[in-house]
N, C-alpha and C positions, 0 to 999 in steps of 0.2 A: 519205399512203396518203386516197383517196376514202372517202367518208364508203358504207356498203354500202346497199342495198335493203334493208329487212327480210325480201323476200321472193328479191331470186335473188341467188345464188350469183361468188362474187367475180369468178369467171371463167365462169360462166355461157354469154360465144357459143364458147368453147374447147370447153367440154361440150357443150353444141348440131349445132357443127359434126364432134366427135370419136363423141358418145352419144347422142343425140336421147333415145334409149329408157330412157336408164337405164347403173348401172355393173355390171360384174361381182364380186359378192360372193361368196367363198372363205374356208374354214375357215385356220387362220393353218396348221398344219399340211401342207396340200397350198402353199404359198407356201415356205414355208422349213425348214432340217432344225434342227426341236429337237433340248436335248440338255442334259444334268445338265454341269457341269464336274466337274475331276475332283481327285478330296479330296487335302486337305496340311493339315498339322499347325501348331500356330503355328512351334511351336523352328525349323521349317527353314525360317521368317520373313526374312529382315535387312533396318531400315531403311534401310541403305546399298544394296540390289539394288536394281537395274534396272526390273521391271516389280510394277505393283500388281494385286498380289491382289483381287479382286472374290468378295465371300462374296452373305450375306443381307445384311447391311448400307445403309446410301446413300451410304456413303465407304468408300477400302480398307481391306481388314482387318488390312495388311501389307504389305511389298514380296518380290519372288522374284528369283531369279538368271535361270528363261525363264521364258517362257509359252507357253500353249495355243490361242487368239485373236487375230488378231489387227483388229479396228474391227469388233463385231458389235452385238447390244443384249443385256442381259441383262434378267433380273427374278427376285426375290428369291424365292426359295423355303419360306423363312422368317429369320426375326429380323423383315423390314419386307415381309414378304408380299407380295406383288404391287408392290413400283416397280419400275418401269421406268428402265432409262436406255441410253444411249449411248454404248458408247466410244470413243473414235475411232482409238484409237492399239494397240499391244500390249499382252495386259496376260495374266491367268492367272485366269479363272474355277475355281472351288472347285465342291463337287459341289450349295453349300449355294442355290447361282443354277440359272435355265436360261438358257442363249446360243440364242437365233434370228440363223440364217445365211442366206445363201443357197445352196439345192444346187448345186453343183460339175457343169460341162457336162460332154460329154463328151470335147469337145478340152483342157478343160482338164483331166481327171484323167488325159490320156494325156499332155500335157506331162509332168504331177505326178512318173507314174510312172518317166518317161525323165530325168530331174531325179534322183529318189529312187536309181535303175542308177546311176549316178556318183556320189555321193556318199555317202562310208564314215561322215555322222551318218547312216544313214537312218533309225533309231527317232526320230531327233530332225526331219527333215523327218515323220514322220505326224504327227508336237504339233504345228506347223506347216501343219497343212493347208489351214487357211484365209484365207484373206491380204485384199487391197484389190481384188482383182478379181474377187472376188464379189461387190463390192456394187451388186451391177443384175446383171437378166438381162433377157431379153424379153420377161418379166411386169410387173414387178414391182423396182422403188427399193428394199431396204436403210431408208436412211434414213426413207423415206417409214411405211412397213414402222410402225416405231419411231414417227411421229408421231401414225400413228393407237390404237398401244397406249397411251400416255403422253397421251394423253386419254382414252381411258378406263381410267389407270389406277384411279381406284373402284370398279369396276365385278368390276375385278379382285380387289381389296382388300377384297367382297364377300362372294367365291368361299371363306373360310378353312376347313379345320376344324379340327379338335385343338383341347386346351386351354389349360395353361397355354405352351405355343407352338405358334401357330395356323400350320397351311401352305396355300400354294398350294393351287389342285385345280387341278389337271397337268391332267387330262380338259375342265379349263372353259377353259387358255387352249389346250389343242392346237385346242380346236371356234371359236377365238375367231375370230370373220365380221371381213376388211379386208374394202375395196372394194378394187377395182383397175380404174378409170380411166387411160388410156393413159400410156405414160411420157412426154409431153409435160409433161403434167396432172402427172402426180406431181414433177415436177423442176420444175415451176414451183411447185407448193407449196412443196417442197421447201426453194427459195432464196427464198420468202417465209421460212415460219418460221425460218430459217435466221441468216435479217438480225436480225429480230424477238430472238432468243438471243443474239446476237451484242453485241445492243444493250445484253440484258440487264446481258448476263456484263461486259460495261467500267464501268455504273452499281456495277455489285456492286462490282468492284475502287477502280472510287472510293470507294465509300463507307467499304471495308477500310479503305482507307489515311486518308482521314479520320478513324475510327473511331481505329484505330492514335494519328494525328498527336493524339487527344481523348487518350486513355488516355495521352498523357506528357507531356501540357500539366495534366491532374489531378491524377497523385499527382508529377507539380511544383509546381504551388499549392496541393497537401497537403503538402509536404515540412516539416522543423519551419527547414530554412533559413530558405524565405517567409514562412510564418507567419512568424517571428524579424524578418523584414527588413518585412512590413509589420504586422506590429506597432510596431515601436518608433517606428512611423512615428505612432505616437498618442501624444498625451504622457502617458506612467505605465507602459506596456511594455504590461507582464501577459503575456506568454504562460509556459503548465503545461506541465507537462508530467505527464496523468493515468492514471491505468490508467481502464477502461471501470466495475469494481468501485467506486471514487471519485466517481466522477459522476452517478450510475443505480443500478438495482437491477436484474436478471433476476426474472422471477416462465416459472416453467414452463407451455406451453397441457395442457393435459385434455379425454382424451374424447370429440372430437366425432371423427362419420366420417362420410362422402360417404354412408352411410344416413341421418343427417341433414337431410340439406340440405333445403328445403320452398320453397317459388314464391314465397312472398313472407312476412316473419317481417324477427325480429334482423340484424343482417350476423353475417359470419360468416368466416375466411379460414384453411382447410385447409392444412395445410406443404405438400401437392405443388401447391398453385396459386400458389405462392411463385413456382417454377422455368416453367408455364404461363399464367399468367394476370397478372402483376404483372411493371411493370417498375420504374425506382424512388421511387415514389407515387405511394398512389392518393388522392382522397379520396370512394371509392363501393368496395364488393366482387361481388364476380360473387353469391353465395350467400348465403343466409341462412336462420336458426334458428327452430320456437320458442320461444315466450317462457318456455314452461317447461320448456324444455331450454336456454333463454341462462342460465337459474339456476344451471347444475349448473356452467356453463361461466365461467375464465376470461377474462378482455378486456381488447382493447387503448384505451385512450383516445386521443382525435388528441394527437399529436407524438410516438408512443411507435414503436419498432421493431419486427415482429414479423418476425422471424428464423427459416428454417427449419432445423434443428439435422441432421436427416438429408438425403444425399444418395447414387446410386452411382459419385457421382465428385466428383473434389477438389477441381473449381476450383468447382463449383457448393455444397456444405456451407457453412452458415450464409447462405445470401443476402438482402437482406433488404429491408424494402421498410417504407417511410416511412409510414404513416395518418395521415390530416390527414380523413376522418369527422369528423361535425359530431357523431356517434351514435357510442357504444363499438363496439367490434367481439369479435364469441367468435372465439376462436383455439383450435384442435385440438393434440391432443399434438407432439408432438417439433417445437414450436414454442418460441420464447423470444419473450417478452414484452421490451421493453430500454425502462425507464423512465426522461425524464431533466426536464433544462431548458434545455439547450442548443438550439441551431437546430437543428429531427429534419432538416432534408437533410442538413446541413454533418456531420454525425454520419453519417446517411447513409453519405453520399458518402466516408467515410473507410472503410464497411463494402468497400468496388470498391478500392481503394489496393495495389501491391505488394507493401506489406506486412506489409497483412493475410494478403493471396495467402500471403505466407511461412506467416506465423505459423500460420493456422487446417490449414496443408502439413499441419507440425511437428507439430499437437494433434489431429490425423485418426484418430479408429478404427476398424477393422471391418473384414472381408470383401470381402464382397459392398458393406454398405451403411454406410457410414461416420456416424459419428457423433463430433460438437464437444461436452463440456459444458460448459457454464455457468460450473462453477470456473477454466477457465481464458480462457471468454473474459472474466471478469468482471479478470483481470490481463493485457488486449492495453493495448501504450500508446499513448496518440497524442496530440502537441503540440495544445494547447488555447488558440487569444487569444480576448480578450475577444470577444463579438456582436458587435459590429461589425464587423471582420473576419471573422467567420463567415457574419455578412449579406451581406458584400463576394462573398467567396469561393460562395458557392451561388449570388447572380445569374450570375458569371461560366462555373458549370460550365452553371447551369441554358441556355442558352444554345450550349455548345458540347454538351450534349446533346441539344436540338432540332434539335440539326442530324445528330447523330448518328444520333438514335435515334426523333426526332417521324413517326409515318406522314403525319401532317397540316400538316408541312412538310416545305421543305428537297429533299433526294437523297430521301431517305425516301420523300417522301413521290412520288417522283419514280416512283420504282423499280416504285413498286405499280401506280400508274395507267399504267406501262409492262406489269406484270405482269395488266392486270384486261385492256388492252388486245392484250398477244400469249393469252389463254385464248378472249375475243372472237372474235378470224381465225383461230381456230387449228379452234373447232369450226363456224362457219361453211365453214370451208378443205376440212374431213373430212366436210361432211353429202353422204351422196348418192343420190339416188335409185336405188334395186334394177333390177335387170334382169327384165322377168314374163320 
């Protein structure tokens, strides 16, 4: 695709030809029929059912035997309020998301009524009133409207109300201004952005396949059999089955909250950041505390593992980050520091194995917030080879991890570059001058 002039719209010649004085803007409610979905409860859903149920999240809440929309825009009302998504096929929209569709023309309405009069399942026909024939009309293409809303998702998320469960301001959404260039231009924009989206999806699918492959080899390399084989190749062997409590100590963090953060000071790690800010290891922290506060806190030294002791997700509880910083780092409550004398990354990778996943699922306790106690972690058993083998395994897994996860290299870097390119073109393509 050609580089863009800083001032020119990518479709400038078409705009000059069809709308030299700018384009018309209309409120979303003037273009689309907007409504909330229909409430169903979790017990009515079934993972084996055909149709995804879309609610206030970014992924399906579950699956249902029926659908109430077919190809539409969904906007989360609560949960991930303001999140905009395109639903390509049939789905069930719940009452915690808004649905945007194009109005039915008079001839379509008559045709539907005729079909309903001959259909014994008239109630079901009412439910399935909206289908792909409404993906465009004489003013707008629904997919174009979606791209406009998606490009402004950040603005929507700034207009929430409520306390612990923020909700999207319906009036703001209803009155959101949508540019309406000629249909020919709308279609060209949709085609370009669809092509970017398809490329991103292909790259993501390839990355997921690569990560699955990485997980397989990681589990294989860290298995007792493989470590035994590699250890036997050394003179004297030396593979042992040990518990974490036998090779190190667990120390519980204390007293650090996000309100203690300062711009410059002593490095610190809050348990929530282990889930959101860190990958396998880190040489530095994203947050700091004052020296006065640091004197009261437990600290991780270089080579220690900092482990999140709590999570709302079973798969995320006990996520560990290897701390490799030169300066000691303070840690918060709901974390454990694991101090040891092994290759720190080798121990860190052990916390990512299928064996550890099974172990922590067994001992995770709690209703909404799950915890694993350090007394259980102390009893987790691992095969421990000599340091020479540990170093060899870490070198292999580091290369795999870079290919699968490093945003500065390989496929993840390409995906990140394509994402930025897509966002750049989307912003340029959807920038219009309003008609006087």
